[in-house]
C-alpha positions in Angstrom: 25.3 103.0 121.2 24.9 106.3 123.0 27.2 105.1 125.9 29.9 104.1 123.4 29.6 107.3 121.5 29.7 109.7 124.4 32.4 107.6 126.2 34.5 107.9 123.0 33.9 111.7 122.8 34.9 112.1 126.4 38.0 110.0 125.9 39.4 111.7 122.8 38.7 115.3 124.1 40.1 114.6 127.6 43.3 112.9 126.2 43.7 115.6 123.5 43.5 118.3 126.2 46.3 116.5 128.1 48.5 116.2 125.0 47.8 119.8 124.0 48.7 121.1 127.5 51.9 119.1 127.4 52.6 120.4 123.9 52.0 124.0 124.9 54.3 123.5 127.9 57.1 122.3 125.6 57.4 119.0 127.3 59.4 116.2 125.7 57.8 113.4 123.7 58.5 110.9 126.5 56.7 113.1 129.1 53.7 113.6 126.7 53.3 109.9 126.3 53.7 109.2 130.0 51.1 111.8 130.9 48.8 110.8 128.1 48.7 107.1 128.7 48.5 107.3 132.5 45.7 109.9 132.2 43.9 107.8 129.6 43.8 104.6 131.6 42.9 106.4 134.9 40.1 108.4 133.3 38.8 105.4 131.4 38.5 103.4 134.6 36.9 106.4 136.3 34.4 106.9 133.5 33.5 103.2 133.3 33.0 102.7 137.0 31.2 106.0 137.3 28.8 105.1 134.5 28.1 101.7 136.0 27.5 103.0 139.5 25.3 105.9 138.4 23.1 103.7 136.2 22.9 101.1 139.1 21.9 103.9 141.5 19.2 105.1 139.1 17.8 101.6 138.7 17.7 101.1 142.5 15.8 104.4 143.0 13.4 103.4 140.2 12.9 100.0 141.8 12.1 101.6 145.1 9.7 104.1 143.6 8.0 101.4 141.5 7.5 99.3 144.7 5.9 102.3 146.4 3.6 103.0 143.4 2.6 99.3 143.3 1.7 99.4 147.1 -0.3 102.5 146.6 -2.2 101.0 143.7 -2.9 97.8 145.6 -4.2 99.7 148.6 -5.7 102.9 147.1 -6.5 102.2 143.4 -9.1 104.9 143.1 -6.6 107.6 144.2 -3.9 106.4 141.8 -6.4 106.2 138.9 -7.6 109.8 139.8 -4.0 111.1 139.8 -3.3 109.6 136.4 -6.5 110.9 134.9 -5.5 114.4 136.1 -2.1 114.1 134.5 -3.6 113.1 131.2 -6.1 115.9 131.3 -3.3 118.4 132.0 -1.6 117.1 128.8 -4.7 117.9 126.8 -6.7 114.7 126.9 -10.4 115.2 127.5 -11.8 114.1 130.9 -13.9 111.4 129.3 -11.1 110.0 127.2 -8.6 110.2 130.1 -10.9 108.2 132.4 -11.5 105.6 129.6 -7.8 105.2 128.9 -6.7 105.0 132.5 -9.4 102.7 133.7 -8.6 100.3 130.8 -4.8 100.4 131.6 -5.6 99.9 135.3 -7.0 96.4 134.5 -3.4 95.3 133.9 -1.6 95.9 137.2 2.1 95.5 136.3 1.6 97.5 133.0 -0.3 100.2 134.9 2.4 100.5 137.6 5.1 100.9 134.9 3.0 103.6 133.3 2.7 105.4 136.6 6.4 105.3 137.1 7.0 106.8 133.7 4.2 109.4 133.5 3.9 110.3 137.2 7.5 110.2 138.2 9.3 110.7 134.9 11.4 107.5 135.4 12.0 104.6 133.1 10.5 101.4 134.4 13.3 99.6 136.3 14.7 96.1 135.7 15.2 93.6 138.5 18.2 91.4 138.8 20.0 92.9 135.8 23.7 93.5 135.2 23.1 95.9 132.4 24.8 98.7 134.4 28.1 96.9 134.5 27.8 96.1 130.8 27.2 99.7 130.1 30.2 100.7 132.2 32.4 98.2 130.3 31.3 99.7 127.0 32.0 103.2 128.3 35.5 102.1 129.5 36.6 100.5 126.2 35.1 103.3 124.1 36.9 105.9 126.2 40.2 103.9 126.0 40.0 103.3 122.2 39.0 106.8 121.1 41.2 108.4 123.8 44.2 106.7 122.4 43.9 108.5 119.0 45.8 111.7 120.1 48.6 109.5 121.3 48.8 107.4 118.1 50.2 110.4 116.3 53.3 110.1 118.5 53.6 106.3 118.8 53.0 105.6 115.1 55.4 108.3 113.7 58.2 108.3 116.3 60.2 105.9 114.1 60.0 108.5 111.3 60.8 111.7 113.3 61.6 112.7 116.8 60.6 116.3 116.4 58.0 117.0 119.1 56.3 119.8 117.1 55.9 117.6 114.1 54.5 114.8 116.2 52.2 117.2 117.9 50.9 118.4 114.5 50.3 114.8 113.4 48.4 114.2 116.6 46.3 117.2 116.0 45.4 116.1 112.5 44.5 112.6 113.6 42.4 113.9 116.5 40.6 116.4 114.3 39.6 113.7 111.8 38.3 111.4 114.7 36.4 114.3 116.3 34.7 115.1 113.0 33.8 111.4 112.5 32.4 111.0 116.1 30.4 114.2 115.6 29.0 112.9 112.3 28.0 109.6 114.1 26.4 111.7 116.9 24.0 113.2 114.3 22.2 109.8 114.4 20.8 110.9 117.8 20.1 114.5 116.9 18.2 116.5 114.3 21.4 118.1 112.9 22.9 117.2 109.5 25.9 114.9 109.9 28.4 117.5 108.6 27.2 120.2 111.0 27.3 117.8 113.9 30.8 116.8 112.9 31.9 120.5 112.7 30.4 121.2 116.0 32.3 118.5 117.8 35.5 119.4 115.9 35.2 123.0 117.0 34.5 122.1 120.6 37.4 119.7 120.7 39.7 122.4 119.2 38.6 125.0 121.7 39.2 122.6 124.6 42.7 121.8 123.2 43.5 125.4 122.6 42.6 126.3 126.2 44.8 123.5 127.5 47.6 124.5 125.1 47.5 128.1 126.2 47.6 127.1 129.9 50.5 124.8 129.3 52.3 127.6 127.3 51.6 130.1 130.1 52.8 127.9 132.9 56.0 127.0 130.9 56.7 130.7 130.3 56.4 131.4 134.1 58.7 128.5 134.9 61.1 129.5 132.3 61.2 133.0 133.8 62.0 131.4 137.1 64.8 129.4 135.4 63.0 126.0 136.0 63.6 123.3 133.5 60.2 121.7 132.7 61.9 118.6 131.3 64.2 118.0 134.2 
């Protein structure tokens, strides 16, 4: 769920920034759509592949570290038990209780090795022979693609009604704002913030990002106009 949510947030904010920059630059509707859709697909692929490769790399590192911890436990169990006792004592557990807890866990090799990976190295226990990273990457790709298409829907859906680029940009902003607030509200499921504050936070962040892109587009267009360059040529 987190992958889907954050992939969607990246998608809508990234695409909205492209649309806002093009709108600030006074580009035609056709150019906005070409830039928007090409950027959307390219960025979605990049995010999906990046998510898959990063999670795959993390799992490979965790597998290597788990193998090392397993070897150390098999060959030097007393040293590993002592290290774990020290970690628990540092966290506030009494020496006696820490020794009791660790020696009990050490009776179960695989379980204890996973605990060492988590508590000693700060890594989640890895999974062998899994394709979860590619599944996660696929989720990230489609969530980025679906949510990222929202800023462009304002153009596509209402082009039969009007061809005024300022009106279409305003509709795109309204749709994007609603979606940003909705995604922010959903994000509150993973935070301690109330849903409405989380929604407002994401809406403001998206608005600031779009405003920066719009101003940059406007500034570049003004410079090109001063140089007598047609931005829609």
